[in-house]
C-alpha positions in Angstrom: 10.9 64.7 -0.5 7.6 62.8 -1.1 9.4 60.4 -3.5 11.4 59.0 -0.5 8.3 57.4 1.0 8.2 53.8 -0.1 5.3 51.6 -0.8 4.7 48.6 1.4 5.3 46.2 -1.5 8.2 45.9 -3.9 7.9 47.8 -7.2 7.2 45.8 -10.3 8.3 46.8 -13.8 9.2 45.1 -17.0 12.7 46.3 -17.5 15.9 44.5 -16.8 16.7 46.7 -13.8 13.3 45.8 -12.4 14.1 42.1 -12.7 17.1 42.5 -10.3 15.0 44.8 -8.1 12.2 42.2 -7.9 14.8 39.6 -6.9 16.0 41.9 -4.2 12.3 42.4 -3.2 12.0 38.6 -2.9 15.0 38.8 -0.5 13.0 41.3 1.5 10.1 39.0 1.4 12.2 36.3 2.9 13.4 38.7 5.6 9.8 39.6 6.3 9.0 35.9 6.7 11.9 35.3 9.0 11.1 38.3 11.1 7.5 37.2 11.4 8.4 33.6 12.2 10.8 34.7 15.0 8.2 37.2 16.3 5.4 34.7 16.3 7.5 32.0 18.0 8.6 34.5 20.7 5.0 35.7 21.3 3.3 32.3 21.3 5.9 30.3 23.2 6.4 33.0 25.9 2.6 33.6 26.2 2.1 29.9 26.7 4.9 29.9 29.4 3.1 32.9 31.0 -0.2 31.1 30.9 1.2 28.0 32.6 3.7 29.8 34.9 2.2 28.4 38.1 2.7 24.9 36.9 6.2 25.6 35.6 7.6 27.2 38.7 5.7 25.0 41.2 5.8 26.3 44.7 7.9 29.3 44.3 7.6 32.5 46.4 5.6 35.5 45.1 8.8 37.4 44.2 10.1 34.7 41.9 6.7 34.4 40.2 6.6 38.2 39.7 10.1 38.3 38.2 9.2 35.4 35.9 6.1 37.2 34.7 8.0 40.3 34.1 10.7 38.5 32.1 8.1 36.6 30.0 6.3 39.8 29.3 9.6 41.3 28.1 10.1 38.3 25.8 6.6 38.8 24.4 7.4 42.4 23.8 10.6 41.4 21.9 8.4 39.2 19.7 6.1 42.1 19.0 9.1 44.1 17.9 10.1 41.4 15.5 6.6 41.4 14.1 6.8 45.2 13.7 10.1 44.9 11.9 8.7 42.4 9.5 5.7 44.7 8.8 8.0 47.6 8.1 10.7 45.9 6.1 9.7 47.4 2.7 9.5 50.9 4.2 13.0 50.8 5.7 14.7 47.7 4.4 18.2 48.2 5.8 17.1 49.5 9.2 14.6 46.7 9.7 16.9 43.8 8.5 20.0 45.0 10.4 17.9 45.7 13.6 16.3 42.2 13.3 19.7 40.6 12.9 21.3 42.4 15.8 18.3 41.7 18.0 18.4 38.0 17.1 22.1 37.8 18.0 21.4 39.6 21.2 18.7 37.1 22.0 21.1 34.2 21.5 23.6 36.0 23.8 21.0 36.5 26.5 19.9 32.8 26.2 23.5 31.7 26.4 23.9 33.6 29.7 20.7 32.3 31.1 21.2 28.7 29.9 24.7 27.9 28.6 23.4 24.5 27.5 21.3 26.1 24.9 24.4 26.8 22.8 25.1 23.1 22.2 21.5 22.1 21.4 21.7 20.8 17.8 18.1 21.6 16.9 18.4 25.1 18.1 21.8 25.4 16.5 20.4 24.5 13.0 17.4 26.9 13.5 19.7 29.7 14.7 22.1 29.2 11.8 19.2 29.3 9.2 17.8 32.5 10.8 21.2 34.2 11.0 22.1 33.2 7.4 18.7 34.3 6.1 18.9 37.7 7.9 22.5 38.3 6.8 21.4 37.6 3.1 18.5 39.9 3.6 20.7 42.7 4.8 22.6 42.5 1.5 19.4 42.4 -0.5 18.0 45.4 1.5 21.1 47.5 0.9 20.9 46.8 -2.9 17.2 47.4 -2.9 17.5 50.7 -1.1 20.3 51.9 -3.3 18.3 51.1 -6.5 15.2 52.7 -5.1 17.1 55.9 -4.3 18.6 55.9 -7.8 15.1 55.5 -9.4 13.8 58.3 -7.1 16.7 60.6 -8.1 16.1 59.8 -11.8 12.3 60.5 -11.4 13.0 63.8 -9.7 15.5 64.8 -12.3 13.1 64.0 -15.1 10.3 65.9 -13.3 12.6 68.9 -12.8 13.6 68.9 -16.4 10.0 68.6 -17.6 10.7 65.3 -19.3 7.7 62.9 -19.4 8.7 59.2 -19.8 5.1 58.1 -20.3 5.1 59.0 -24.0 8.1 56.8 -24.8 
């Protein structure tokens, strides 16, 4: 079962199969970058909003300020989850990319409920499209990467069980 634990980086080899696997690994690298970018944007922007909350809400009552602080802290936590998904994308490629995509779509839905005008913002629309397309592509790469990694692990176990040593070939 130890063979199922994955490294934090894509495997590199010189065979033709590894060329395809390294291309899939590059797709995971893009997923990592997207997840990091979304996470950093969420953390930084909401931390700034939290820091300047008094100026943003003006003369609001204490209850409104408390609720706003709680919501902003929640958004910061969501950003941290995106960062964690990016960090773990090579350990559980499909789980991290699918979770990231679903969470991002959920964020869009929550923003649409809170501010329907955000759906028609062209700048946000382009950014959202690029993130969704990138994560959707990363899900495909992750599935292929995971499938190939499992096949290689099965082959290594089979070779080990048969006492066959590939290092002398």
